[in-house]
C-alpha positions in Angstrom: 42.3 16.4 43.0 40.0 15.2 40.2 41.3 13.3 37.2 39.8 12.5 33.7 39.7 9.7 31.3 38.7 10.3 27.6 37.1 8.0 24.9 38.2 9.9 21.9 36.3 9.4 18.5 38.8 9.1 15.7 38.7 8.8 12.0 38.3 4.9 12.2 35.7 5.0 15.0 32.1 3.8 14.4 31.1 7.5 14.5 33.1 10.7 14.6 30.7 12.8 16.9 28.6 11.8 19.9 25.6 13.6 21.8 25.0 13.5 25.4 21.6 11.6 24.7 23.8 8.9 22.9 26.0 8.6 25.9 23.0 8.1 28.2 21.8 5.4 25.8 25.2 3.5 26.4 24.8 4.1 30.1 21.3 2.4 30.0 22.4 -0.4 27.7 25.4 -1.2 30.1 23.1 -1.4 32.9 20.7 -3.5 31.0 23.2 -6.0 29.9 24.8 -6.3 33.3 21.4 -6.9 34.9 20.7 -9.6 32.4 24.1 -11.4 33.3 23.2 -11.0 37.0 19.7 -12.8 36.3 21.6 -15.6 34.3 23.9 -16.1 37.3 21.1 -15.8 39.9 22.9 -12.8 41.5 22.4 -9.2 41.7 25.4 -8.4 39.4 23.6 -5.4 37.8 23.8 -3.5 41.2 27.2 -4.7 41.8 28.5 -3.6 38.3 26.9 -0.3 38.1 26.2 1.0 41.8 25.0 4.5 40.6 22.0 6.6 40.0 22.0 8.9 37.1 21.2 12.8 37.4 21.7 15.3 34.6 23.3 18.5 35.6 24.4 21.7 34.1 27.1 24.0 35.0 27.2 27.3 33.0 26.2 26.1 29.6 27.8 22.6 30.1 25.3 19.6 30.6 26.7 16.4 31.9 25.7 13.3 34.0 26.3 13.0 37.7 26.4 9.4 38.7 25.8 9.0 42.5 27.0 6.0 44.3 24.0 4.0 46.0 26.2 1.6 47.8 29.1 1.9 50.3 32.5 2.5 48.5 31.1 4.3 45.6 30.6 8.1 45.7 30.6 10.0 42.3 31.6 10.0 38.6 31.0 12.6 36.1 30.3 11.9 32.5 30.0 14.5 29.6 30.8 15.0 25.9 33.0 17.6 24.4 35.5 18.6 21.7 38.7 20.2 21.6 37.8 22.9 19.0 34.3 23.7 20.3 32.7 22.1 17.4 30.7 18.9 17.5 31.3 16.5 20.6 34.3 14.2 19.6 35.1 12.8 23.1 33.5 11.4 26.1 35.1 12.5 29.3 34.7 10.6 32.5 35.8 12.5 35.6 36.7 11.2 39.0 36.1 14.4 41.2 37.6 15.0 44.7 36.0 12.5 47.0 35.9 9.8 44.5 36.9 6.4 45.8 39.1 3.5 44.4 35.7 1.7 43.7 34.6 4.6 41.6 38.0 4.5 39.7 37.7 0.9 39.0 34.0 1.4 37.7 35.0 4.3 35.7 37.9 2.2 34.0 35.4 -0.5 33.3 32.8 1.7 31.8 35.3 3.6 29.7 36.7 0.5 28.3 33.1 -0.6 27.5 32.4 2.7 25.7 35.7 2.6 23.8 35.1 -1.0 22.6 31.5 0.0 21.4 32.6 3.0 19.5 35.9 1.7 18.2 37.6 4.7 20.0 40.9 5.6 21.5 40.9 5.4 25.3 43.1 7.8 27.3 43.1 6.3 30.8 43.4 8.1 34.2 47.0 7.1 34.3 47.8 8.6 30.9 48.2 5.3 29.1 46.4 5.0 25.8 44.4 2.0 24.6 43.4 1.7 20.9 40.0 0.0 20.2 39.9 0.7 16.5 41.9 -1.1 13.8 45.3 0.4 13.3 
């Protein structure tokens, strides 16, 4: 059974809407900074922290990213942007599809926290708990 986490953009977030292109920039930035950390530590941390390749996919009219695991223990993550009212995208959705591993869930939690912190968003975790990254 698949499950989802959401980074919701709220009034106090750094921005109120997000595009899939912006989400991709965050993914690439995350990959870049983890690779730099690895170089500083003289360790392949970048591959360990983000063990996925990125593919853009489309189902019906919905475009999203499929992150495919490239090492043992990691299978898939799906990342997309959407809204509750069909207007502009007001959240990022991270999906653990059927067949995802515990490793995928751990990476999804790390990445969703990164996104929520960067955007001052409201993070709705896979377990239903909410973390607030904006000033309340």
